[in-house]
N, C-alpha and C positions, 0 to 999 in steps of 0.2 A: 413513413420514410422521411428523413430529414432532407429537405431540399435546399435550405439556405443556412447560413451561419446563425447561431443563436444570438440574441442580444448580449451585449457585454456584461450586463448585470441582470440577475434574476433573483426572485425570492427562492427560498429553499424548496418550497412546494413546486414551483414552476421548474426548477432545476431537476428535481426528482422525476417529474413527469417527462421532461425532455430526455433524460437518460434512458427511460424505458423504451423510447422509440428511435433514439439516435443511432446512426450507423458507426460513429466513432465515439469514444469515451471522452468525457470532459471532467476536469477537476473543478470543485467548487471551493472558492476562496472568499468566504464572507460576502457572497453576492456576486463576485466576479467569476466568470466562466472561462476556463482555460482548456482549449482543445488539446488532447494528448496526441502525440505523434506515434507512428508505428516504430517498433524496434528493428534493429539490424539483424541480419542472419546470425551473427555472433551472439548478440543479446538473446535471441530466441533459442539458440542451441544451448547456451548456458542455463537458461530457465528450464528447458526440457531435461537436461542432465541433473539439475538440482531436484526436480520433481521426482525423477526415478529414484535417486539416492534417498531422498527424504521419505518417500512413500514406503520404501523398504525398511528404513530405520525406525519409522513410527508405527509400523505394523504391530498390532497387538497392544498398543498403548492407548491412553485416553487423549491423545493429541490428534488434531485434524489439520491437514495441509490445505490451504486455499490459494488459488491463483489470482492474477490481477483482474479477473472478471468480477470479483466481489469487492465492493466499495467499503472503505474504512471511514467511519464518521468520527471526527474529533471535535466533540462539543465545545471544549474550552476555547478553541480557535475558530469554530464555525467553518470547518473544512471537511470536504469529502474527497478522499484521495484513493488511488488505486496502487497499493504497493505491488511489486512484482510477485512476491510470495509472502504468506502469513501462516503462522502456526497458532492454533487456538487450543488451549488446555480445556478439556471438558466440552460443555455445550457452548455454542456461540451466544453472545448477548446481542440482540438486534436493536437497532435504533428505531424508535417509534413503531415497533412491531413490523418492520419491513424485513423481508427475507433476503434483500440484496444489499444490506448495509449493516456492518457489524461494528462493535465497540471494543472488543476484548482480545486482540492478539497478544500472545506472550512473546512471540518472535516475529520480527519483520526482516525480510531480505530484499535488498535492492541491488540490481545489476547496474553498475555505473556506466553511464554514457558520457562522452565528452561534453555534451550540451547540458547535462543535468547533474554532473558530479558535484559542483559547488552547492547547488540547491539541496541535493541528497545529504550532504554533510552539514549543511547549515540550517536554514529555516525548516526544512522537512524533518530533520532530526529533532529540532526544538518542538515541533508539533507532536511528533511521535512520543517524545519523552513525557508528555502530559497524560499518556494512557497508563492508568494505574497497573494494569496487568502486564505491561511490556517489561520484559527482563533482558532481552537480547536484540541487538540491531546489527545485522550483517550487511556489509557493503562488499560486493564481489566485483573485482576489476575485469574489464574485457581486454585490456591491453597487456596485462602481465598475470602471472600466476600469483594472485594476492587476494586474500579475504581479510577485511578489517572487521574485527568483532568487538562491539561495544556491549559491556555487561553492566547491568544496574547493580551497584553495591549497596546503595541505600536510596531513600526516596528521591533525593535530588543529585545523586552522584553516580557517574558512569565511568567505567574504566575501559580503556582501549587495550 
């Protein structure tokens, strides 16, 4: 049980060990540990609705839907992040043979929150774009009926 806040910087190994016992999730940003806050009831409802729809849509295909309990490792930026939802084509590729950290989503979905909207559209999207298998990035608004869909058109080009 985690009883106190983790140090502000940790080695990757220490971070991974912390996450296995932590009561709350933390993102890893090149040694910096950032505690994740819980989502709102609207955020949670949107995620649940998306899970139901996507599970039905993906049934019988070679795609796997994963929730924010599975960490995404981005080696180019030395980041461990927890997207709201990810879709993986085929078998997951695990980082360092860990079954809690994957490398290869083809779709990432984030439900926007007022406090994270700029980050999700900016730095986080830059990190995600470094994933070779990623072809689609969806940003779902909580405040209006709106989904922003970014599609990879070539290695370094994305279309909204």
